C-alpha positions, 0 to 999 in steps of 0.5 A: 287762257285757262288750263284744265286737266282731264284725269283718267276715267273722265271726259271734258266737254268744252262749251262756247256760248252754250255750244259744244266745241270739243271733247277732251279725254285724258291730258292737259288742255288750254281753254280759249276765250269764252270757253268753259269745260264740264268734266264728267266721271265715266263711272257715273250716269251721264246727265246732259246739261243741254239737249242730248240730240245736239250733243250727238251731232258731235262725232267725238261725243257720239263715239264715247256713248251708247244711246238708248231710246225708249218709246212710250209703250216701253220700259228699259231696265239698265244692268251695270256690270250684270247688276240692276241699276235703274229703269228708263221710261220714255225718252233718249239716254246716253251711257258712257262706253268703256269703263262699265259694261251695260246691258239693256232689257226692253219691256213691252208695256202694251201688254200687261203680262210680263213675258220678259226674263226678269228676275223676281228679286228685280221686280221687287226693287224700289225703282220697279214698284211704280211700274208693276201691279202685284197681287197675292192669292193665299193658300186658303184662297182662290182668285178670279182675274178680271181684265178690262171688265171681262173674266180672264182666268182663275188664279191659284194660290201664289204671287202674280205681277203685271205691268202697270199700263192702261189695261184695267186688272181686278183680282177678286178673292174669296176664302175657301176655309170654313166660315162662320156667320152670326145672325143676332137678335132676330125678333120672330113671332111663333104660330101662337103670336109669342114674340121671341128673340133668337141668336143663330149661328151658321157654318158654311164654305164657298164651293164655287168661286165663279158663282159666289164672286161673278154671278152674285153681288156680296154673296155673304149678305145674300146668305144672311138674308136667306138664313134670316128668312128661313128662320122666320118661315120655320119658327112661324109654323110652330107654337111656343110650346112646340118650339120649347120642346123641339129646339134641336129640330130648328137647325134641321129645318133651317138646313132643309129650307136653305140648302137648295137656295144657298147652292145658287150662291156657290156656298155649302151649309155645313152646320147651323144651330140656335145659340140663344132664345131670349124671351120677353119679360112677361113671358119669362115671368110666366115661365118662371111661375110655371116652373115654380108651380111644377116644382112645388107640385113635385115636392108635394107629391114626394112629401105625400109619398114619404108620409104614406110610406112612413105611416105604412111602416108604423102600422106594420110595426104596431101589428108586430108589437101587438102580437109579440110582447117581447118586441113591445118591451124592446121598443120601450127599452129603445125609447128609454135609451134615447131618452137617457142619451139626452139626460146627463144625470137623474135626481130622485126624491120620494119613496122607493116606489119610483125605483120599483116603477123604473124596474118594472119597465125591464121586467118581462 
C-alpha cells in the first residue's frame, strides 16, 4: 500500500497495468497493489501518456477536461485567459477545466484567405509562422497575385498574409520608380565602316505592370535588346564625321526608334544619352594628328596676321617720321633711353669729339 496526496490545482490519474482505474482530486489516498498514479498540474497543458480516446471512456476524467478536435483542413488557435497560447493542428486534444479560461478559434485552411478575426500581432508570433505565407509590397511597388497559375488581383502597397495550404500563391512585384539601365561597350560600325565602342544610358519607368510582368518575360532584358538594336540602326546610317558633329542627335534618334517598341513592354522611356564614344587606337591617332594639324594651321594664321599688322604699323610710323623731323628726333631719344636703361655706367676715352657727337643727337 502506498499513500499519495493530491494538492490543490492538481489531478491524479490512477493506472493499473496501463489502464485508467480512478481519478483523484484534492485529498489523501491509498494506492492498491500494482497501481500507479500520475499527477497533473491543472495550470499546464494536458499531455496524455496513453491514447486520449481511452481516457475519455472514464466519465470522471471526461468531466474534468474540454475536448478539442481539429480536422485535416483546420487550424485551432488556443487562447488562455484571453492570451494567445498555442496552435493546434489535426488531432484530438484535452484541456483541464476550472483553473484557466480557454477560448478556441477554428480557422479554415481549405481556403487561402484569412477571413477569421485574428489579430495581426498574433499572426506574427513564432507558432504561427509555419502556417502562414506573408508578402510585402513596398510603397514604390505594385504587385500581381497569381493563384494556382491564374491572375487573381493587383496588390497595392501593404502587407498581405495568407494561410499556407495546397493552393499555390505567387506575388510578382515591379518597381514603379524611375529606373536606370546602362548599355556598356557596344561595338558598332558607322556607315563608312568606322568601328566605335559606345556606352549608352537609359532612364525608364514601368507604367503598366500587367504588360511588364504577365505579357512579357524579363521585360528589362527585352528593353536592353531594343535599345541595343536601336543604337545599331541609328548609328549604322551615319558616317563617322556626321556622328562626331551630331552626337547630341543620337538620344533623339533612339527615343524616336524605341518609343513605340517599348510601349508593348509596359515601359515608358524618360531620357537617354551617350556617355562615352571610344575610338579604336588607329582612328584615335589619326584624329589626334588632324587636331594637331588644325591647331598648327590656326597658329600659323594668327602669326601671319600679327606680322602683317606689325609691318603695317611700322610702315605708318616710318611715313610719319619722314614728314616730321621732330618725331624722328623723339624716336631717336626713345631708343637712346632704352639703351641707357641697359647700361650702368659709360666710360669715354679720346678727344671731346665723342661728347659733341652725343650732344648732336638732342640738337634740333
